[in-house]
C-alpha positions in Angstrom: -20.5 -0.9 14.0 -20.6 0.1 17.6 -18.3 3.1 16.8 -20.6 3.9 13.8 -23.6 4.0 16.1 -22.0 6.0 18.8 -20.3 8.7 16.8 -22.5 9.0 13.7 -25.9 7.3 13.7 -27.0 8.2 17.2 -25.5 11.7 16.9 -28.1 14.5 17.3 -30.9 12.0 16.6 -29.7 11.5 13.0 -31.4 8.1 12.8 -34.0 6.1 14.8 -32.7 4.0 17.6 -30.6 1.2 16.2 -31.9 -2.3 17.0 -29.7 -5.3 17.2 -30.5 -8.8 16.1 -28.7 -11.9 14.9 -26.1 -13.8 16.9 -23.2 -12.1 18.7 -20.7 -13.2 16.2 -22.7 -12.1 13.2 -25.0 -9.2 14.4 -27.6 -7.5 12.3 -28.2 -3.7 12.9 -31.5 -2.0 11.8 -32.5 1.6 11.9 -34.4 4.2 9.9 -32.9 7.3 8.2 -35.2 9.9 6.6 -38.0 7.4 6.3 -35.9 4.7 4.8 -35.3 1.4 6.5 -31.7 0.3 6.7 -30.3 -3.2 7.6 -26.6 -3.8 8.1 -25.7 -7.5 8.2 -22.2 -8.3 9.6 -20.8 -11.3 7.7 -17.8 -13.5 8.7 -15.0 -14.9 6.6 -15.2 -14.1 2.9 -14.8 -17.8 2.0 -17.8 -18.7 4.0 -20.2 -16.4 2.1 -22.5 -18.4 -0.1 -23.7 -15.3 -1.8 -20.4 -13.3 -2.0 -21.0 -10.5 -4.5 -18.8 -10.6 -7.6 -17.4 -7.2 -6.9 -16.3 -8.1 -3.4 -14.8 -11.4 -4.7 -12.8 -9.5 -7.3 -11.5 -7.1 -4.7 -10.4 -9.6 -2.1 -8.8 -11.8 -4.7 -6.8 -9.1 -6.4 -4.0 -9.2 -3.8 -5.3 -10.1 -0.4 -8.3 -9.6 1.9 -9.1 -6.4 3.9 -10.7 -6.6 7.3 -13.9 -4.8 6.3 -15.8 -4.2 3.1 -19.0 -2.2 3.2 -21.3 -3.4 0.4 -24.5 -1.8 -0.9 -26.7 -4.8 -1.8 -29.4 -2.7 -3.4 -27.1 -0.9 -5.8 -24.6 -3.7 -6.0 -21.5 -1.7 -5.3 -18.8 -1.4 -2.7 -19.1 1.7 -0.6 -15.9 1.5 1.6 -13.2 -0.8 2.8 -10.8 -0.8 5.8 -7.9 -2.5 7.5 -7.3 -2.6 11.2 -4.2 -4.1 12.8 -2.4 -4.1 16.1 0.9 -4.7 14.3 3.0 -1.6 13.7 4.0 -1.2 10.1 7.8 -1.2 10.3 10.6 -3.2 8.9 9.5 -6.3 7.0 5.8 -5.8 7.8 5.7 -2.1 6.6 4.2 -3.1 3.2 2.6 -6.4 4.1 -1.0 -5.0 3.9 -0.4 -2.5 1.1 -2.3 -4.6 -1.5 -5.6 -4.0 0.3 -5.2 -0.2 -0.2 -3.9 -0.6 -3.8 -6.8 -2.8 -4.8 -9.2 -0.4 -3.4 -7.6 2.5 -5.3 -7.7 0.5 -8.5 -11.5 -0.2 -8.0 -12.2 3.3 -6.8 -13.3 2.2 -3.3 -12.7 4.6 -0.4 -10.2 3.0 2.0 -9.2 3.6 5.6 -6.2 2.0 7.2 -6.1 2.2 11.0 -2.7 1.3 12.4 -0.9 1.7 15.7 1.5 4.6 15.9 4.1 2.6 17.8 4.7 -1.0 18.9 7.4 -3.2 20.4 9.8 -4.8 18.0 10.9 -7.8 20.0 13.6 -8.8 17.5 15.4 -5.5 18.3 14.1 -5.0 21.9 12.8 -1.5 21.1 9.7 0.4 20.3 9.5 1.5 16.7 7.3 3.8 14.6 6.4 3.7 10.9 8.5 5.8 8.5 7.4 8.8 6.5 7.4 6.5 3.4 4.3 4.7 4.6 2.4 8.0 4.9 3.7 9.0 1.4 2.4 5.7 0.0 -1.2 6.5 1.2 -0.9 10.2 0.1 0.1 9.0 -3.4 -3.0 6.7 -3.6 -5.2 9.5 -2.1 -4.1 12.0 -4.8 -5.4 9.7 -7.5 -9.0 10.1 -6.6 -10.3 12.8 -4.3 -13.8 11.3 -4.1 -12.5 7.8 -3.1 -9.3 8.4 -1.2 -7.0 5.9 0.6 -6.4 7.2 4.1 -4.0 6.3 6.9 -4.9 6.9 10.5 -2.0 6.2 13.0 -3.9 6.1 16.3 -3.0 6.3 19.9 -2.0 3.0 21.4 -0.5 1.5 24.7 3.0 1.6 23.4 2.9 5.3 22.6 3.1 6.3 26.3 6.3 4.2 26.6 7.7 5.8 23.5 6.9 9.3 24.8 8.7 8.5 28.1 11.8 7.7 26.1 11.4 10.8 24.0 11.2 13.0 27.1 14.4 11.5 28.3 16.0 12.5 25.0 14.4 16.0 25.2 12.1 15.3 22.2 8.5 16.6 22.1 5.9 14.0 23.0 4.0 12.5 20.1 0.2 13.2 19.9 -2.2 10.8 18.1 -6.0 10.7 18.0 -7.8 7.8 19.8 -9.3 7.3 16.3 -12.7 5.9 17.5 -14.6 9.0 16.6 -13.0 9.5 13.2 -13.5 5.8 12.3 -17.1 5.9 13.5 -18.0 9.1 11.6 -16.1 8.1 8.4 -17.8 4.7 8.2 -21.2 6.0 9.3 -21.2 8.8 6.7 -20.1 6.4 4.0 -22.9 4.2 5.0 -25.5 7.0 5.0 -24.2 8.2 1.6 -25.9 5.1 0.1 -29.2 6.8 0.9 -28.3 10.4 0.9 -25.6 11.9 -1.3 -25.7 15.2 0.7 -23.9 13.6 3.7 -20.8 13.6 1.6 -20.5 17.3 2.5 -20.0 16.1 6.1 -17.4 13.7 5.0 -15.1 16.4 3.7 -14.1 17.8 7.1 -13.6 14.3 8.5 -11.3 13.3 5.8 -9.5 16.7 6.0 -8.9 15.9 9.7 -7.4 12.5 8.9 -5.2 14.2 6.2 -4.1 16.7 8.9 -3.1 13.8 11.2 -1.2 12.2 8.3 0.9 15.4 7.8 1.4 15.8 11.6 3.1 12.4 11.6 5.5 13.7 9.0 6.4 16.7 11.1 7.1 14.8 14.3 10.6 15.3 15.6 12.9 12.2 15.5 16.3 11.7 16.9 19.4 11.5 14.6 23.1 11.6 15.2 23.2 15.4 14.7 20.3 16.1 17.0 16.6 16.1 16.1 14.8 16.8 12.8 11.3 16.3 11.4 10.5 12.7 10.3 9.9 13.8 6.8 13.3 15.5 6.6 15.0 12.3 7.7 13.0 10.0 5.4 12.1 12.2 2.5 14.7 15.0 2.6 13.5 16.8 -0.6 10.0 17.5 0.6 10.7 20.5 2.9 12.4 22.6 0.3 9.4 22.3 -2.0 6.5 22.2 0.5 7.6 23.9 3.6 5.7 23.8 6.9 2.9 23.2 7.8 2.2 20.7 5.1 -1.3 19.9 3.9 -3.1 18.0 1.2 -4.1 21.1 -0.7 -0.4 22.1 -0.9 0.6 18.6 -2.0 -1.9 18.6 -4.9 -0.1 21.5 -6.5 3.1 19.4 -7.0 4.1 16.3 -9.0 5.4 13.9 -6.3 8.1 12.6 -8.7 9.7 16.0 -8.6 10.1 16.0 -4.8 10.5 12.3 -3.9 13.0 10.7 -6.2 16.7 10.3 -5.4 19.6 8.4 -7.0 19.4 4.6 -7.0 22.4 2.7 -5.8 21.2 -0.9 -6.2 20.1 -3.6 -3.8 22.1 -4.4 -0.7 22.3 -6.9 2.2 21.7 -10.5 2.8 20.4 -12.5 -0.1 20.2 -9.4 -2.3 24.0 -8.9 -2.2 24.6 -12.4 -3.3 22.1 -12.4 -6.1 22.6 -12.6 -9.8 20.7 -9.3 -10.1 23.1 -7.5 -7.9 26.3 -9.0 -9.2 25.6 -9.1 -12.9 22.4 -7.2 -13.9 22.8 -4.1 -11.7 26.2 -3.0 -13.0 25.0 -3.3 -16.6 21.9 -1.2 -15.9 23.9 1.5 -14.2 26.3 1.6 -17.1 23.5 1.5 -19.7 21.6 4.4 -18.2 24.7 6.4 -17.2 23.5 6.2 -13.6 20.3 7.9 -14.5 18.1 5.6 -12.3 16.0 7.0 -9.5 14.4 5.5 -6.4 12.1 6.7 -3.6 14.3 6.8 -0.6 18.1 6.7 -0.1 19.1 3.0 -0.2 15.8 2.0 -1.8 16.0 -1.2 -4.0 13.2 -0.4 -6.4 13.9 2.1 -9.1 12.4 4.0 -12.1 14.3 4.6 -15.4 13.4 7.4 -17.8 11.6 6.5 -21.0 14.6 7.6 -23.2 16.4 4.5 -21.8 13.5 2.0 -22.2 14.7 0.5 -25.5 18.2 -0.1 -24.1 17.0 -1.4 -20.8 14.6 -3.8 -22.5 17.5 -5.2 -24.7 19.7 -5.6 -21.6 17.0 -7.5 -19.7 16.2 -9.8 -22.6 19.9 -10.7 -22.8 20.5 -11.1 -19.1 17.2 -12.9 -18.5 16.5 -15.0 -21.6 12.8 -15.2 -22.4 11.1 -18.5 -21.5 9.9 -20.4 -24.7 6.4 -20.7 -23.4 6.0 -16.9 -22.6 8.5 -15.1 -24.9 8.6 -11.3 -25.1 10.1 -9.7 -28.3 11.8 -6.4 -28.4 9.1 -3.7 -28.3 7.0 -5.6 -25.8 7.6 -2.7 -23.4 6.1 0.6 -24.3 9.0 2.7 -25.5 7.3 6.0 -24.5 7.0 5.0 -20.9 9.6 4.7 -18.1 10.6 1.4 -16.7 9.9 0.6 -13.1 12.1 -2.2 -11.8 10.9 -4.0 -8.7 13.6 -6.4 -7.4 12.6 -8.4 -4.3 13.0 -11.8 -2.7 9.8 -13.6 -3.5 10.5 -16.9 -1.7 12.5 -17.8 1.4 14.0 -21.0 2.8 15.4 -22.1 -0.6 12.1 -21.4 -2.4 9.9 -23.3 0.0 8.1 -20.4 1.7 6.4 -17.4 0.1 7.5 -14.1 1.6 4.3 -12.2 2.3 5.9 -9.0 3.4 8.1 -8.8 0.3 5.1 -9.5 -1.9 3.3 -6.6 -0.2 6.4 -4.4 -1.0 6.2 -5.4 -4.6 2.5 -4.3 -4.7 3.3 -1.0 -3.0 6.2 0.2 -5.1 4.7 -0.9 -8.4 1.6 1.1 -7.6 3.7 4.1 -6.4 5.9 4.2 -9.5 2.9 4.0 -11.9 1.4 7.0 -10.1 4.6 9.0 -9.9 5.3 8.8 -13.6 2.2 10.2 -15.2 0.1 7.4 -13.8 1.7 4.7 -15.9 5.0 2.8 -16.4 6.4 -0.5 -17.7 6.6 -2.6 -14.6 9.3 -5.3 -14.5 9.3 -7.6 -11.4 12.7 -9.1 -10.7 12.7 -12.0 -8.2 16.1 -12.8 -6.8 17.0 -15.8 -4.6 15.8 -19.4 -5.1 12.2 -19.5 -6.6 9.6 -22.1 -5.8 10.3 -25.3 -7.8 6.9 -25.0 -9.4 6.8 -21.2 -9.9 5.9 -21.6 -13.6 2.9 -23.9 -12.7 1.8 -21.3 -10.2 1.9 -18.6 -12.9 -0.1 -20.8 -15.3 -2.7 -21.4 -12.6 -3.2 -17.6 -12.3 -3.7 -17.4 -16.0 -6.4 -20.1 -15.9 -8.1 -18.2 -13.1 -7.4 -20.9 -10.5 -6.6 -20.0 -6.9 -2.9 -19.0 -6.6 -0.6 -17.1 -4.3 -0.3 -13.4 -3.6 2.9 -13.1 -5.6 1.4 -14.4 -8.8 -1.7 -12.3 -8.3 0.6 -9.2 -8.0 2.6 -10.1 -11.1 -0.6 -10.6 -13.2 -2.3 -7.4 -11.9 0.6 -4.9 -12.1 3.5 -6.4 -14.1 4.5 -6.4 -17.8 7.5 -8.7 -17.4 8.7 -11.2 -14.7 12.4 -11.9 -14.4 13.8 -14.5 -12.1 17.4 -15.1 -11.0 16.3 -18.8 -10.9 19.3 -20.2 -8.9 21.8 -19.1 -11.4 19.8 -19.9 -14.5 18.1 -16.6 -15.2 14.8 -16.6 -17.1 12.0 -14.2 -17.9 8.4 -14.3 -19.1 6.0 -11.9 -20.6 3.0 -11.2 -18.3 -0.3 -11.9 -20.0 
């Protein structure tokens, strides 16, 4: 709220002086705007709210909880949501927070993710940056709803100066990023004032345009490769440049179907647990043979894939044979929509022999299920395939989710986005229809 006051409410006398009340941990801000009194109460943990609105409860329990939800109590609706983190979105954590943006897009709530542009990866003793795929993920969500977009702001941070020092040594241009404070303050402030005055949305357009511009600038940053230096988007999403050219912008992107410029041939899952899995050793060869290698993915080496609808009937039959349906949740032939493509989302749901839920992997499952639905005319059959050892009580956890009882992020994801769940199940493969 301090940024909102500084960069929006106090700007040019837009509102009366903001007064502060309440305790330091849960402050209450009050001001007047065009003769109307406004009170903004800052609440704490969602679980501690005695009067948590149903809409907010539905949102934070779809996948996981965002840092901020702006709720209009008078009109009983969510106005905006946001996520702030000091953790750079790379490696296993790249998709960890994706569910917060996906849930917002599903509920048509404007969303802003404010992430650092670089951070130290102690496991590799280096400074790393997010890939172009993270930006593409937010662009895909943003293209679904121009009025309520999901935005990504990679801001300046302490590690960026260290990264730029290394870039100078390698003769790469320095990376520029906004401090972010003014954009965050104006975006939230204008979303807040829009509750009282729809006309302020006209001021939102250039702010969001600016954030989009920064998103595209991150794609065009030069990165070092073995052959020299190329734009990040050329390294991570090599098909984009030929279609879009430079400079890229959101208006240009809206003229294209992202599926035409993003997808590349799928080559299966690789590495670690994946290479030893039943899915990799048994299922994957059958799928590649059944579809005559006509399976696509987002990025070279990607493990999630999309299969054209003309193969859906054959793929469904193969999956039912290789993952026999569980007697309690059977799925007959024809359960999948034969006119839609099949999105297969293989991932390791649990670690440590099924004892620990993998939160980053669950976030990945949310992200790619949402991306594939959007790429393929906004809908697809989604089949989650969990390899590795599952939790001993995975079926009980699923039943809990059906009864509406508290459950984990994995089962919430399966229920919200999936049509079928397949499990390698420690060598005893099984599948269930998602209800």
